[in-house]
C-alpha positions in Angstrom: -23.4 -25.8 -8.5 -22.9 -29.5 -7.8 -19.6 -30.8 -7.0 -19.9 -32.2 -10.7 -20.6 -29.2 -12.3 -17.7 -27.5 -10.0 -15.2 -30.0 -11.3 -16.1 -29.6 -14.6 -15.9 -25.7 -14.2 -13.0 -26.0 -12.2 -11.4 -28.4 -15.3 -12.3 -26.2 -18.2 -11.0 -23.0 -16.5 -7.6 -24.5 -15.9 -7.5 -26.2 -19.3 -8.1 -22.8 -21.0 -5.7 -20.8 -18.8 -3.0 -23.2 -20.1 -3.8 -23.8 -23.6 -5.6 -20.6 -24.7 -8.1 -22.6 -26.9 -11.8 -23.6 -26.4 -12.7 -26.9 -24.4 -14.6 -29.7 -26.1 -16.6 -31.8 -23.8 -14.5 -35.2 -24.9 -11.4 -33.0 -23.5 -13.6 -32.4 -20.4 -14.5 -35.9 -19.8 -11.1 -37.1 -20.0 -9.0 -34.4 -18.2 -11.9 -33.9 -15.1 -10.9 -38.0 -14.5 -15.1 -38.3 -14.1 -16.9 -41.7 -15.3 -19.1 -39.2 -17.5 -19.8 -39.5 -21.0 -19.1 -36.5 -23.7 -23.2 -36.0 -24.0 -23.4 -35.5 -20.0 -20.6 -33.4 -19.8 -22.4 -31.2 -22.9 -25.5 -31.3 -20.5 -23.4 -29.9 -17.4 -22.0 -27.2 -19.6 -25.6 -26.0 -21.2 -26.3 -25.5 -17.9 -23.2 -23.3 -16.7 -23.5 -21.9 -20.3 -27.0 -20.3 -19.1 -25.8 -19.5 -16.1 -23.5 -17.1 -17.9 -20.4 -19.0 -16.6 -18.9 -20.0 -19.7 -19.8 -19.1 -23.4 -18.8 -20.7 -27.0 -17.1 -18.6 -29.3 -18.5 -20.7 -32.2 -21.1 -23.0 -32.4 -18.9 -25.8 -33.7 -16.3 -25.1 -31.1 -15.5 -25.9 -27.3 -16.6 -23.6 -24.4 -14.4 -20.9 -22.6 -14.9 -19.1 -19.5 -16.7 -15.8 -18.7 -15.4 -13.2 -16.8 -18.0 -14.3 -14.3 -17.0 -17.9 -14.7 -13.2 -16.7 -13.8 -15.0 -15.3 -10.8 -16.5 -18.4 -9.6 -13.2 -20.2 -9.9 -11.4 -17.3 -8.1 -13.3 -17.2 -5.0 -14.5 -20.6 -4.8 -12.2 -23.2 -6.9 -9.2 -21.8 -7.0 -5.8 -23.4 -5.0 -3.5 -21.0 -4.9 0.2 -22.3 -4.9 2.9 -21.0 -2.2 6.0 -19.6 -4.5 9.1 -21.5 -4.5 11.5 -21.0 -2.2 14.2 -19.8 -5.5 11.6 -17.5 -6.7 11.1 -15.5 -3.4 15.0 -15.8 -3.3 15.2 -14.4 -6.4 13.0 -11.4 -5.9 14.6 -10.8 -2.6 18.1 -10.6 -4.1 17.1 -8.2 -7.3 15.5 -5.7 -4.6 18.7 -5.7 -2.8 20.7 -4.7 -5.5 18.3 -1.5 -5.7 20.6 1.6 -4.7 17.4 3.9 -3.7 13.8 4.1 -3.6 13.2 4.9 -7.3 15.7 1.5 -8.2 13.5 -0.4 -5.7 10.5 0.5 -7.3 11.4 0.1 -10.8 13.1 -3.0 -9.5 9.8 -4.4 -8.4 7.9 -3.4 -11.4 10.5 -5.0 -13.7 10.4 -8.3 -11.5 6.3 -8.5 -11.7 6.4 -8.3 -15.4 9.6 -11.1 -15.9 7.7 -13.3 -13.4 4.1 -13.1 -14.7 5.2 -12.3 -18.1 2.7 -9.7 -18.0 2.6 -5.9 -17.4 4.0 -4.9 -13.6 2.7 -1.7 -12.2 4.2 -0.2 -8.9 2.6 3.1 -7.4 4.5 5.4 -6.0 5.1 5.6 -2.1 3.1 8.4 -0.4 4.9 9.4 2.5 3.7 11.9 5.3 0.3 12.9 6.3 -1.5 15.1 3.9 -4.4 16.8 5.8 -7.8 18.5 3.8 -8.4 21.9 5.4 -10.6 23.0 3.1 -11.6 22.9 -0.6 -13.5 25.6 -3.0 -14.9 25.6 -6.3 -15.0 29.0 -8.3 -16.6 28.7 -12.0 -14.8 29.5 -14.7 -15.9 30.0 -18.6 -17.5 26.8 -20.5 -17.4 23.6 -18.4 -14.4 24.6 -16.2 -14.1 25.1 -12.3 -11.1 26.3 -10.9 -10.6 24.1 -7.3 -8.5 25.8 -4.4 -7.2 23.0 -2.0 -5.7 24.0 1.3 -3.7 21.3 3.2 -2.4 21.1 6.9 0.7 22.0 5.6 -0.9 25.6 4.5 0.0 24.6 1.0 -2.3 25.6 -1.4 -3.1 24.1 -4.8 -5.2 25.4 -7.7 -6.2 23.1 -10.4 -8.8 23.2 -13.2 -11.0 20.8 -13.9 -13.4 20.4 -16.9 -17.0 19.0 -16.1 -19.5 17.3 -18.1 -21.9 20.1 -17.7 -21.8 23.6 -16.7 -22.4 24.2 -12.7 -23.7 27.2 -11.2 -21.8 29.1 -8.3 -24.5 28.1 -5.9 -23.9 24.6 -7.1 -20.4 24.8 -6.1 -21.0 26.6 -3.0 -23.1 23.7 -1.7 -21.0 20.9 -3.4 -17.8 22.6 -1.3 -19.6 22.8 2.2 -20.5 19.2 1.7 -16.9 18.1 0.8 -15.8 20.3 3.8 -18.4 19.1 6.3 -17.2 15.4 5.6 -13.9 15.6 5.0 -12.2 18.6 6.0 -9.2 17.2 8.8 -9.1 13.8 7.0 -6.1 12.5 5.2 -5.9 12.9 1.8 -6.1 9.0 1.1 -8.8 8.8 3.1 -10.8 11.2 1.3 -9.9 9.4 -2.0 -11.1 5.8 -0.5 -14.4 7.3 0.5 -15.0 9.4 -2.7 -14.4 6.1 -4.9 -16.8 4.4 -2.2 -19.5 6.7 -2.9 -18.9 6.4 -6.3 -19.9 2.7 -6.1 -22.8 2.9 -4.6 -26.3 3.5 -6.8 -26.7 6.9 -8.0 -30.6 7.3 -7.0 -29.2 6.7 -3.2 -27.4 10.4 -3.7 -29.1 13.5 -3.6 -28.2 16.1 -6.0 -25.9 17.8 -3.9 -23.9 14.6 -3.0 -24.1 13.8 -6.4 -22.5 16.9 -7.6 -20.0 16.9 -5.0 -18.8 13.3 -5.5 -18.4 14.0 -9.3 -16.3 17.2 -8.2 -14.0 15.2 -5.7 -14.1 12.2 -8.4 -11.4 14.7 -10.2 -10.0 16.6 -7.7 -8.6 14.0 -5.2 -8.8 10.4 -7.1 -6.1 11.8 -9.8 -3.9 14.1 -7.9 -1.4 15.7 -10.4 1.6 14.5 -7.8 0.2 10.6 -8.1 2.0 8.4 -11.0 3.3 5.0 -10.9 6.0 2.6 -12.5 4.7 0.4 -15.0 6.8 -2.4 -16.7 6.4 -5.1 -19.5 3.1 -4.0 -21.1 4.7 -5.4 -24.3 4.3 -8.7 -22.7 0.7 -8.5 -23.6 1.2 -8.8 -27.3 1.9 -12.4 -26.7 -1.3 -13.2 -25.7 -3.8 -14.2 -28.7 -7.0 -13.3 -26.6 -5.4 -9.4 -26.5 -4.5 -9.1 -30.1 -7.4 -7.0 -31.3 -4.6 -3.8 -32.3 -7.5 -1.1 -31.7 -8.4 -2.4 -28.2 -4.6 -2.8 -27.4 -4.0 0.8 -28.7 -6.9 2.0 -26.2 -5.2 0.0 -23.3 -1.7 1.9 -24.0 -3.3 5.3 -24.2 -4.8 4.2 -20.9 -1.3 3.6 -19.6 0.2 6.7 -20.7 -3.1 8.7 -19.4 -2.6 6.9 -16.0 -5.7 8.6 -14.5 -8.0 5.1 -14.9 -4.9 2.6 -13.5 -4.5 5.2 -11.0 -8.2 5.3 -10.2 -8.4 1.2 -9.9 -5.0 1.0 -7.7 -6.7 3.8 -5.2 -9.6 1.3 -4.8 -6.9 -1.3 -3.4 -5.4 1.2 -0.7 -7.5 0.2 2.0 -7.5 -3.6 1.2 -5.6 -5.3 3.8 -4.5 -8.1 1.1 -4.7 -9.1 -2.7 -7.6 -7.9 -4.8 -8.5 -9.4 -7.7 -10.4 -7.1 -10.6 -11.7 -9.6 -13.5 -13.1 -7.8 -16.7 -15.4 -5.1 -16.3 -15.6 -5.6 -12.7 -12.9 -3.0 -12.8 -15.5 -0.3 -13.9 -13.2 0.7 -17.1 -14.2 -0.8 -20.4 -10.6 -0.7 -21.9 -9.7 -3.2 -19.1 -12.9 -5.5 -20.2 -10.4 -8.5 -21.2 -8.0 -7.6 -18.5 -7.9 -9.0 -15.3 -5.6 -6.7 -12.5 -4.0 -8.1 -9.3 -3.1 -5.6 -6.8 -2.2 -5.7 -3.3 -0.9 -2.7 -1.1 2.5 -2.3 0.3 3.2 -1.1 3.3 6.4 1.1 5.4 6.4 0.7 8.9 3.0 -1.1 9.1 1.4 2.1 7.1 0.2 1.4 4.0 2.0 4.3 1.4 1.2 2.2 -2.2 -0.1 -0.5 -4.1 1.5 -2.7 -6.9 0.1 -5.1 -9.3 0.1 -7.1 -12.4 -2.1 -6.5 -15.5 -3.1 -9.3 -18.0 -5.6 -11.4 -19.5 -8.3 -12.5 -17.9 -6.8 -15.6 -18.9 -3.9 -15.7 -16.4 -2.4 -18.2 -13.9 -4.2 -17.0 -10.8 -2.9 -19.4 -8.7 0.9 -18.2 -9.4 0.6 -14.7 -10.0 -2.0 -14.5 -6.7 1.0 -15.0 -4.8 3.8 -13.6 -6.9 1.8 -10.1 -6.2 1.5 -11.0 -2.7 4.9 -11.7 -1.5 6.4 -8.5 -4.0 4.3 -6.3 -2.3 5.8 -7.7 1.6 9.2 -8.0 0.2 8.8 -4.2 -1.4 7.6 -3.0 2.1 10.5 -4.5 4.1 13.3 -3.3 1.4 11.7 0.4 1.3 11.1 0.1 5.7 15.1 -1.4 5.7 16.4 2.1 4.0 
């Protein structure tokens, strides 16, 4: 894109985030402060539409940004505003009032929701290192597999998972051998991150044994029964017109209750050094295709123990939400360290 197209795209995204209405060429010509006629703006909009950055919801209406348009905006055109000092002090004050760890996490989730006017989510902290010693798979009737996990604490966990097809004992043995060779002696959080990274690779790059092993590990390590998060403010999402589809909202709330998909997404941010932004279908989950998720890891004594974030419509004020998430993660980490 040339400079003119960038200015127009930024203006369109900012205007749509503010008003929630398709933006017409005349408004763009005025708000962009460029000396352009509406006809010239329409030509640039047509080019942006061909690039998949904007779309027209109705023939006669203006245009709105696509997920790809938001991504360009966030990566290259967005100016993030630092949080005002009084907002930081308010966040810190709320956390200081918390009596224990549970209150702290609940306060952080509620604050994220209140300040962003969207849903706030905080993954429960994982304390201590749990190393994988061995994993074993045993076939059961139907598409069920018994998983036996042994950790460094000599704890044995038994879990039953449901698979897409029936696996033979030989396939399960090969998958277990692969996982034990690759991951034995590693922290379960590292294993979880590695599994997610492998799943994002092209399927054709995996051989059959590795593919089977990763599918098994996806269920075993990425949705541990002890994983959990605190969610607040999900009802705020009713206020956004673009999320008014009752069926989609029902599916989203079901995902909140089921937790697995959201935890899976939060897990992808465990190894991130800062704020991560998933826009629309970038999350990999259809239920979040109209949402953006902004996350940041929080640390206790320089060790990442969890992730927090904001879930809302793709039409969110990224310049505000990003610093809110970033600062809250730092404040929560400090408060937990001081406990």
